[in-house]
BAKOLMAR-409554 format. One record per atom (N, C-alpha, C, O): y negated, z negated, x negated; residue in one letter. Coordinates in steps of 0.05 Angstrom, whole numbers, padded with zeros to 5 digits, always signed. Each point is the difference from the previous one (the first is absolute). Example, Ala and Ser with C-alpha at 12.3 -4.5 7.8 and 13.67 -1.06 7.14 Angstrom:
BEGIN
+00114-00156-00264A-00024+00000+00018A-00024+00000-00018A+00000-00013-00021A-00021+00027+00028S-00024-00001-00016S-00022-00014+00015S-00022-00004-00010S
REM end
This chain:
BEGIN
+00024+00000-00016M-00024+00000+00016M-00025+00000-00017M-00023+00000+00011M+00026+00000-00038R-00024-00002-00017R-00019+00023+00004R-00025-00005+00000R+00035+00029+00005W-00018+00023+00003W-00016-00002+00026W-00023+00009+00001W+00035-00022+00020K-00015-00004+00025K-00023-00019-00004K-00022+00004+00010K+00027-00026-00026N-00021-00019-00006N-00023+00013-00016N-00023-00004+00006N+00031+00021-00025S-00020+00013-00017S-00017+00019+00017S-00024+00003-00003S+00038+00011+00022L-00014+00019+00017L-00020-00015+00018L-00022+00010+00004L+00030-00033+00006L-00017-00015+00018L-00024-00010-00015L-00023+00002+00010L+00026-00012-00035V-00022-00010-00016V-00019+00023-00006V-00025-00003+00003V+00036+00026-00010A-00017+00024-00006A-00016+00008+00024A-00023+00007-00002A+00036-00008+00025A-00013+00008+00025A-00023-00019+00006A-00022+00009+00009A+00026-00035-00012L-00021-00020+00006L-00023+00003-00019L-00023-00001+00008L+00028+00006-00034V-00021+00004-00019V-00016+00025+00007V-00024+00000+00000V+00039+00021+00007L-00013+00025+00007L-00018-00003+00025L-00023+00009-00001L+00033-00021+00022L-00015-00002+00024L-00024-00019-00004L-00021+00005+00013L+00023-00025-00029T-00022-00017-00006T-00022+00016-00014T-00024-00003+00007T+00032+00019-00027A-00019+00016-00014A-00014+00020+00019A-00024+00005-00002A+00040+00007+00020C-00011+00020+00018C-00020-00013+00019C-00021+00012+00006C+00027-00036+00004N-00017-00013+00020N-00027-00008-00013N-00020-00003+00014N+00021-00001-00040N-00025-00008-00014N-00018+00024-00007N-00023-00004-00008N+00034+00027+00012N-00016+00025-00005N-00009+00011+00026N+00016+00010+00016N-00042-00011-00010M-00010+00006+00026M-00002+00030+00006M+00002+00008+00023M-00005+00008-00043Q-00004+00029+00004Q+00026+00015-00005Q+00009+00002-00023Q+00003+00007+00045A+00026+00014-00003A-00005+00028-00012A-00020+00013+00005A+00039-00005-00020K-00002+00027-00013K+00016+00020+00017K+00017-00007+00016K-00024+00032-00021T+00014+00021+00014T+00027+00005-00014T+00004-00007-00023T+00015+00019+00038P+00026+00007-00013P-00003+00018-00025P+00015-00003-00019P-00035+00021+00020E-00005+00017-00023E-00008-00016-00024E+00009+00006-00023E-00026-00026+00027Q-00009-00017-00022Q+00023-00017-00011Q+00002-00004-00024Q+00015-00006+00042V+00023-00015-00009V+00019+00017-00016V+00011-00008-00020V-00007+00033+00029K+00018+00018-00014K-00011+00006-00029K+00016+00000-00019K-00042+00004+00017A-00012+00005-00026A+00003-00025-00018A+00006+00003-00024A-00010-00027+00035A+00003-00024-00016A+00029-00004-00008A+00005-00009-00023A+00013+00015+00040L+00029-00003-00006L+00008+00019-00022L+00013-00008-00019L-00021+00032+00021E+00007+00020-00021E-00013-00007-00027E+00012+00005-00021E-00036-00017+00022E-00013-00008-00025E+00014-00024-00012E+00004-00001-00024E+00004-00018+00041S+00013-00025-00010S+00027+00006-00012S+00008-00014-00019S+00006+00034+00030Y+00027+00005-00009Y+00004+00027-00013Y+00021+00012+00001Y-00043-00001-00012K+00001+00027-00011K+00020+00003-00023K+00011+00021-00004K-00006-00043-00011E+00018+00002-00022E+00029+00003+00009E+00018+00008-00015E-00013-00014+00041H+00027+00003+00011H+00004+00027+00014H+00022+00006+00010H-00043+00010-00010N+00001+00027+00012N+00010-00001+00029N+00018+00016+00008N-00029-00034+00007L+00008-00003+00028L-00010+00024+00017L-00023+00009-00004L+00040+00001+00021K-00008+00022+00018K-00003-00011+00028K+00019-00007+00013K-00044+00004-00004V-00006-00012+00026V-00003+00022+00021V-00017+00018-00002V+00035-00019+00022Q-00002+00020+00021Q-00022-00006+00020Q-00015+00017+00008Q+00014-00043+00000S-00020-00007+00020S-00006-00030-00001S+00016-00016-00010S-00040+00009+00020V-00008-00028+00003V-00013-00002+00028V-00016+00016+00008V+00024-00037+00007K-00011-00004+00026K-00002-00030+00006K+00015-00016-00013K-00032+00008+00031K-00003-00028+00007K+00026-00009+00014K+00011+00015+00017K-00002-00039-00023S+00022-00012+00014S-00011-00017+00023S-00024-00003+00002S+00042-00007+00016P-00010-00018+00021P-00012-00026-00010P-00013-00014+00015P+00018+00007-00040V-00010-00025-00012V-00027+00006-00013V-00002+00018-00017V-00018-00033+00024K-00027+00004-00011K+00001-00003-00031K+00010-00019-00010K-00022+00039-00003G-00002-00001-00029G+00025+00010-00015G+00001+00001-00024G+00020+00007+00039L+00025+00009-00012L+00004+00029+00007L-00004+00009+00023L+00011+00007-00043Y+00002+00029+00003Y+00029+00009-00006Y+00013-00010-00018Y-00004+00028+00035E+00027+00012-00005E-00003+00023-00020E-00018+00017+00003E+00035-00017-00023V+00000+00021-00020V+00027+00015+00001V+00021-00013-00002V-00022+00039+00004V+00025+00016-00002V+00000+00014-00027V-00018+00017-00005V+00038-00023-00011F+00003+00013-00026F+00018+00024+00003F+00014+00004+00020F-00013+00012-00041D+00018+00023-00002D+00028-00008+00006D+00010-00021-00011D+00004+00036+00028G+00027-00008+00008G+00000-00016+00026G+00021-00011+00008G-00045+00008+00005N-00003-00014+00025N+00007-00030-00002N+00013-00011+00018N-00021-00001-00041E+00004-00029-00003E-00026-00014+00010E-00022+00008-00007E+00026-00029+00022I-00023-00015+00011I-00004-00026-00014I+00019-00016-00003I-00044+00011-00005Y-00008-00026-00011Y-00026-00008+00014Y-00011+00016+00017Y+00001-00039-00023Y-00025-00010+00011Y-00018-00009-00022Y+00010-00010-00021Y-00036+00013+00024V-00019-00006-00022V-00026-00011+00012V-00007+00006+00023V-00006-00023-00038D-00027-00010+00009D-00020+00022-00007D+00005+00019-00014D-00030-00022+00025E-00020+00021-00003E-00010+00003-00028E-00013+00020-00006E+00018-00039-00012N-00008+00003-00028N+00023+00010-00018N-00004+00002-00024N+00027+00004+00037A+00023+00008-00015A+00008-00019-00022A+00009+00007-00022A-00013-00033+00028A+00007-00021-00019A+00028-00011+00004A+00013-00009-00018A-00004+00012+00043Y+00027-00011+00007Y+00016+00022+00015Y-00011+00013+00018Y+00036-00010-00026L+00017+00020+00013L+00024-00016+00011L+00013-00015-00015L-00007+00019+00041I+00021-00015+00013I+00023+00019+00007I-00005+00021+00012I+00029-00028-00019E+00024+00015+00008E+00015-00016+00021E+00006-00024-00004E+00000+00036+00026G+00014-00014+00021G-00008+00010+00027G-00017+00018+00003G+00029-00030+00018S-00005+00009+00028S-00022-00016+00012S-00003-00024-00004S-00014+00038+00020L-00021-00013+00016L+00011-00004+00028L+00007+00019+00013L-00005-00044-00005I+00013-00007+00026I-00021-00009+00020I-00017-00018-00007I+00017+00029+00030D-00017-00009+00022D+00016-00022+00015D+00019+00006+00015D-00025-00031-00020L+00016-00022+00010L-00002-00002+00031L+00019-00007+00013L-00043+00013-00002K-00003-00002+00028K+00016+00021+00015K+00014-00006+00019K-00015+00030-00029A+00015+00023+00012A+00029+00001-00010A+00016+00015+00011A-00010-00031-00032K+00027+00000-00012K+00007+00028-00009K+00022+00010+00006K-00040+00003-00021K+00005+00027-00009K-00004+00002-00030K-00019-00012-00011K+00036+00027-00002N-00004+00005-00029N-00017+00025-00002N+00010+00023+00003N-00036-00027-00008L-00019+00022-00001L+00006+00019-00023L-00004+00025+00003L+00013-00035-00025T+00007+00016-00023T+00023+00019+00006T+00000+00023-00007T+00021-00034+00019A+00023+00016+00007A-00007+00022+00020A+00010+00023-00003A-00027-00029+00022D-00009+00020+00019D-00016+00023-00014D+00004+00023+00007D-00021-00031-00026R-00015+00020-00014R+00018+00018-00018R-00005+00024-00002R+00025-00037-00010L+00019+00015-00016L+00014+00021+00016L+00005+00023-00009L+00002-00030+00034K+00014+00020+00017K-00019+00024+00005K+00009+00023+00000K-00034-00029+00005D-00020+00022+00004D-00003+00017-00025D+00000+00025+00002D-00002-00038-00025L-00004+00014-00025L+00024+00018-00007L-00003+00021-00011L+00027-00031+00018H+00024+00014-00007H+00008+00022+00021H+00020+00013-00004H-00036-00010+00025K+00005+00021+00018K-00003+00027-00014K-00019+00003-00017K+00036+00015+00023V+00000+00026-00014V-00004+00023+00020V+00010-00001+00022V-00025+00021-00031N-00003+00024+00016N+00025+00017-00004N+00002+00013-00021N+00016-00014+00040F+00026+00013-00003F-00004+00030-00006F+00015+00012-00015F-00035+00000+00027A-00005+00029-00004A-00007+00007-00028A+00003+00023-00009A-00013-00043-00006D-00008+00005-00028D+00023-00003-00020D-00003+00006-00024D+00026-00016+00033L+00022-00004-00018L+00011+00027-00009L+00003+00018+00016L+00004-00016-00042P+00010+00026-00011P+00030+00004+00007P+00017-00004-00017P-00012+00012+00041L+00028+00004+00009L+00014+00022-00015L+00024+00002+00000L-00040+00016-00012Q+00012+00020-00017Q+00014-00011-00025Q+00016+00013-00012Q-00023-00038+00006D+00011-00014-00023D+00024-00017+00008D+00011-00015-00017D-00002+00017+00042A+00021-00018+00010A+00027+00015+00001A+00001+00024+00003A+00020-00040-00004I+00027+00009+00007I+00003-00005+00030I-00006-00022+00009I+00014+00042+00006V-00001-00001+00029V+00028+00000+00011V+00017+00017-00007V-00012-00036+00025E+00025-00001+00015E-00006-00001+00030E-00015-00017+00009E+00026+00036+00006V-00004+00001+00029V+00026-00009+00013V+00021+00012-00004V-00022-00033+00020R+00023-00010+00015R-00004+00005+00030R-00021-00008+00011R+00040+00021+00001G-00003+00007+00029G-00024+00018+00004G-00004+00019-00014G-00012-00026+00035S-00024+00016+00006S-00022-00003-00020S-00018+00016-00002S+00019-00038-00013G-00021-00006-00020G-00027-00006+00012G-00020+00001-00015G+00019-00009+00040K-00026-00003+00014K-00016-00024-00011K-00025+00002-00001K+00038-00023-00007N-00015-00022-00012N-00001+00004-00030N+00017+00013-00012N-00039-00023+00000K-00004+00005-00029K-00006-00026-00015K-00011-00019+00011K+00019+00019-00036V-00007-00022-00018V+00000+00010-00029V+00016+00017-00008V-00035-00027-00007V-00002+00006-00029V+00009-00025-00015V-00008-00022+00007V+00025+00025-00027V+00010-00022-00015V-00005+00004-00030V+00008+00020-00012V-00023-00039+00000F-00003+00000-00029F+00025-00015-00011F+00004-00024+00006F+00012+00038-00021N+00027-00008-00006N+00007+00001-00029N-00008+00018-00014N+00023-00038+00004D+00010-00001-00027D+00030+00003+00000D+00014-00015+00013D-00004+00035-00027I+00028+00007+00000I+00018-00023-00009I+00024+00000+00007I-00034-00018-00023D+00016-00022-00011D-00006-00027+00014D+00009-00021-00010D-00024+00022+00032C-00007-00025+00014C+00022-00007+00020C+00006+00016+00018C+00006-00040-00021P+00022-00008+00019P-00009+00000+00029P+00016+00008+00017P-00040-00017-00011F-00009-00002+00027F-00006+00028+00011F+00002+00005+00025F-00008+00014-00042C-00004+00028+00009C+00027+00011+00008C+00002+00015+00020C+00019-00021-00034R+00027+00009+00008R+00009-00013+00026R+00012+00014+00017R-00019-00039-00013R+00007-00012+00026R-00016+00013+00023R+00011+00003+00022R-00036+00004-00028L-00016+00013+00020L+00012+00028+00007L+00002+00007+00024L+00008+00007-00044E+00012+00026+00005E+00025-00003+00017E+00006+00017+00017E+00009-00038-00021A+00024-00005+00017A-00008-00004+00029A+00015+00008+00018A-00038-00020-00013E-00010-00004+00027E-00009+00027+00012E+00005+00005+00024E-00019+00011-00040F-00008+00026+00009F+00024+00017+00009F-00002+00015+00019F+00025-00019-00032A+00024+00016+00006A+00010-00007+00028A+00016+00016+00011A-00024-00038+00000K+00009-00008+00027K-00019+00011+00022K+00006-00004+00024K-00028+00017-00032M-00021+00008+00019M+00000+00030+00005M+00012+00015-00016M-00025-00007+00038T-00002+00028+00006T-00028+00007+00009T-00017-00018+00004T+00012+00044+00001D-00027+00009+00009D-00022-00010-00018D-00020-00010+00009D+00024+00013-00035L-00018-00010-00020L-00003+00019-00023L+00019+00011-00010L-00045-00007+00001T-00005+00015-00024T-00009-00020-00022T-00020-00015+00004T+00033+00014-00026I-00005-00019-00022I-00012+00016-00023I+00013+00018-00011I-00037-00025+00003Y-00013+00012-00024Y+00002-00020-00022Y-00013-00021+00001Y+00028+00027-00022T+00003-00018-00022T-00017+00008-00024T+00004+00022-00011T-00023-00039+00003L-00016+00004-00023L+00012-00016-00023L+00003-00025+00002L+00003+00038-00024L+00014-00013-00022L-00020-00018-00016L-00019+00010-00012L+00025-00036+00012M-00018-00019-00013M+00016-00018-00018M+00005-00024+00006M+00004+00033-00029P+00016-00017-00019P-00018-00022-00011P-00021+00005-00010P+00031-00029+00012V-00014-00024-00011V+00010-00004-00028V+00020-00014-00004V-00034+00025-00016D+00010+00000-00027D+00006-00028-00011D+00019-00004-00015D-00036-00015+00021G+00003-00027-00010G+00025-00014+00008G+00012-00016-00014G-00002+00023+00038L+00025-00012+00011L+00024+00018-00005L+00022-00010-00006L-00026+00036+00007H+00023+00018-00001H-00007+00023-00020H-00009+00021+00007H+00015-00026-00033P-00009+00019-00021P+00014+00027+00002P-00011+00019-00012P+00033-00017+00025Q+00014+00026+00003Q-00008+00015+00025Q+00008+00023+00004Q-00024-00035+00013A-00005+00011+00027A-00016+00026-00002A+00005+00018+00016A-00024-00016-00034R-00016+00024-00002R+00017+00024-00007R-00002+00021+00012R+00019-00024-00032A+00017+00023-00008A+00019+00007+00022A+00005+00024+00004A+00006-00043+00010R+00019+00005+00022R-00015+00013+00023R+00011+00018+00014R-00035-00026-00009S-00017+00012+00021S-00006+00029-00006S+00000+00018+00017S-00005-00013-00043Q-00005+00028-00009Q+00024+00017+00005Q-00002+00023+00009Q+00026-00033-00014Q+00025+00015+00005Q+00003+00007+00029Q+00007+00023+00007Q-00013-00042+00011V+00002+00005+00029V-00020+00022+00007V+00007+00019+00014V-00032-00022-00022W-00021+00020+00007W+00007+00028-00010W-00005+00019+00014W+00017-00017-00037C+00006+00026-00012C+00026+00011+00009C+00007+00023-00007C+00008-00037+00025S+00025+00010+00011S-00006+00023+00019S-00021+00000+00013S+00039+00018-00010K-00003+00023+00018K-00003-00010+00029K-00016+00010+00015K+00032-00030-00008D-00001-00013+00026D-00010-00029-00004D+00016-00018-00004D-00042+00015+00005R-00012-00026-00005R+00009-00021+00020R+00008-00022-00007R-00008+00029+00032T+00008-00019+00021T+00029-00008-00004T+00006-00024+00002T+00011+00043-00006G+00028-00006-00005G+00005-00017-00024G+00016-00019+00001G-00031+00024-00023A+00003-00016-00024A-00010-00029+00005A+00013-00019-00009A-00035+00016+00024W-00010-00026+00006W+00020-00016+00017W+00005-00024-00006W+00006+00036+00026L+00018-00014+00018L+00026-00007-00015L+00013-00020+00005L-00004+00038-00023T+00024-00005-00015T-00003-00025-00017T+00019-00016-00002T-00042+00013-00010V-00005-00024-00017V-00004-00025+00017V+00013-00020-00005V-00030+00022+00025M-00009-00024+00014M+00019-00010+00022M+00002-00024+00005M+00013+00043+00007R+00018-00008+00022R+00029+00001-00007R+00017-00013+00012R-00010+00029-00033E+00028+00002-00008E+00005-00013-00027E+00023-00002-00009E-00045-00006-00005N+00002-00013-00026N+00016+00017-00020N+00016-00010-00016N-00021+00037+00017K+00013+00018-00019K-00020+00009-00021K-00025+00000+00005K+00034+00008-00028P-00018+00009-00022P-00014+00026+00007P+00009+00016+00017P-00032-00012-00029I-00016+00025+00004I+00010+00021-00020I+00003-00006-00024I+00003+00030+00033P+00007+00021-00019P-00023+00006-00020P-00023-00002+00008P+00030+00008-00032Q-00021+00006-00020Q-00013+00027+00007Q+00014+00019+00007Q-00040-00018-00009V-00015+00024+00006V-00021+00005-00021V-00006-00017-00017V-00004+00041+00016E-00022+00007-00019E-00025-00014+00009E-00006-00002+00023E-00010-00007-00043P-00026-00013+00007P-00018+00019+00014P+00001+00024-00003P-00019-00035+00020C-00020+00016+00014C-00025-00017+00004C+00000-00024-00005C-00021+00036+00015D-00024-00015+00007D+00005-00017+00025D+00014+00010+00018D-00023-00035-00018T+00004-00017+00023T-00027-00012+00009T-00019+00000-00015T+00019-00011+00039P-00025-00013+00011P+00000-00030-00005P-00017-00014+00011P+00035+00004-00028I+00004-00029-00003I-00026-00013-00009I-00007-00021+00011I-00006+00032-00031E-00024-00013-00010E-00022+00000+00021E-00015-00020+00002E+00012+00041+00014R-00019+00001+00022R+00006-00022+00020R-00018-00014+00010R+00044+00010-00004T+00008-00020+00019T-00007-00028-00010T-00010-00017+00015T+00015+00012-00041L-00006-00026-00012L-00030-00006+00001L-00008-00022+00006L-00009+00043-00011Q-00029-00004+00001Q-00009-00005+00029Q-00017-00017+00004Q+00030+00031+00015L-00007-00005+00028L+00008-00028+00008L-00015-00014+00014L+00038+00005-00022A+00009-00027+00007A-00019-00021-00011A-00006-00019+00014A-00003+00023-00039H-00020-00018-00011H-00025-00001+00016H-00012-00021+00005H+00002+00045+00002K-00024+00002+00016K+00002-00014+00026K-00019-00013+00010K+00042+00015+00003L+00005-00013+00026L+00007-00030-00003L+00001-00013+00021L+00003+00004-00045G+00006-00028-00004G+00029-00007+00004G+00007-00023+00004G+00011+00043-00005F+00029-00004+00003F+00011-00008-00028F-00002+00015-00019F+00015-00038+00018T+00011-00009-00026T+00030-00002+00001T+00013-00003-00021T-00001+00003+00045G+00029-00003+00002G+00013+00021+00017G-00014+00014+00015G+00040-00013-00017T+00015+00019+00017T+00023-00015+00014T+00009-00021-00009T-00001+00031+00033P-00012+00023+00014P-00025-00008+00014P-00003-00023+00010P-00016+00042-00008T-00024-00004+00017T-00001+00023+00020T+00001+00024-00008T-00003-00031+00033L+00001+00020+00022L-00028+00004+00011L-00015-00019+00003L+00009+00044+00003V-00026+00007+00013V+00007+00015+00026V+00015+00019-00001V-00027-00029+00023F+00005+00012+00026F-00023+00019+00007F-00022-00002-00011F+00026+00020+00030P-00021+00020+00007P-00026-00012+00010P-00021+00012-00003P+00021-00037+00014N-00025-00012+00009N-00014-00014-00023N-00021-00013+00005N+00031+00015-00029G-00013-00012-00024G+00010-00028-00007G-00007-00010-00021G+00023-00002+00037K+00011-00026-00006K+00019+00002-00024K+00014+00020-00004K-00014-00042-00012V+00017-00001-00023V+00019-00024+00002V-00008-00021+00009V+00033+00025-00016Q+00020-00021+00000Q+00014-00001-00026Q+00011+00021-00009Q-00010-00044-00004A+00013-00002-00026A+00027-00013+00003A+00004-00019+00016A+00016+00030-00030G+00026-00013-00002G+00021+00011+00020G-00006+00016+00017G+00030-00026-00021Y+00023+00007+00016Y-00001-00012+00027Y-00011-00022+00004Y+00022+00036+00016A+00003-00011+00027A+00026+00012+00012A+00007+00023-00006A+00007-00039+00022P+00025+00010+00012P-00007+00022+00021P-00023+00002+00009P+00043+00014-00001A-00004+00023+00016A-00015-00005+00026A-00018+00015+00007A+00025-00037+00007A-00012-00005+00026A-00031-00005-00003A-00016+00011+00014A+00009-00028-00034A-00028-00006-00005A-00014+00025-00010A-00024+00005+00006A+00037+00010-00023L-00011+00025-00011L-00005+00020+00022L-00022+00012+00001L+00041-00008+00017Q-00003+00018+00022Q-00024-00008+00017Q-00015+00017+00009Q+00013-00042-00003E-00022-00010+00017E-00027+00005-00014E-00019+00009+00013E+00017-00015-00039A-00025+00004-00015A-00008+00029-00001A-00023+00007+00004A+00042+00011-00008I-00005+00028-00002I-00010+00011+00027I-00019+00015+00001I+00033-00023+00021A-00008+00010+00026A-00027-00010+00009A-00015+00014+00013A+00009-00039-00021K-00026-00012+00008K-00024+00010-00016K-00022-00001+00010K+00027+00012-00033N-00022+00008-00018N-00003+00030-00005N-00010+00008-00021N+00019+00007+00040Q-00003+00030-00002Q-00029+00008+00006Q-00006+00023-00001Q
REM end
């Protein structure tokens, strides 16, 4: 619980300092002060806006990470802002908004496509070929129908050092979808193929921009994002609800 105590102390110090400063600054001024204070860290600030707490500003950094800062950029707080009266996690709600994706902007030409049944429902999956939960998710997809699955290859090098090379083999296969399903649902090796150009690096850059750090990450047509494995029934419900 030490970090919670530290966070509380920091928050109290921050709010005391803010209340003693009578002239509130604009978000633009706070952003400039923050960038100046932390310029040696090369921080990339996407946005600054006033929070519901007087003197406290919400800061969104590159990768859609949310922190809070005082108007002088002297204190930076990491953690969730909770509305105790409404019993709402304001930070979590904001993260959901920030992580909404314009489905139409996703590069579906860079995806491996599987059409099941009519294919009327759609989902995009950022997927790592060596991720155990991705394989479990694929097993659930195999139970479903009337679904189009767009798989964007997102090897997580730090966890799975062979995933990038294996993903390249799948992409360069004559039948990409067949190669993907052979590996992920049948647990069979990938046939050796000649190297080719792949969209993997573009997908990794897109994932970073969207703030996706883990796999599997699902994106639905209405822009909602869901991280992690889910069993078929819950998955079917989420897909149907978020078209």
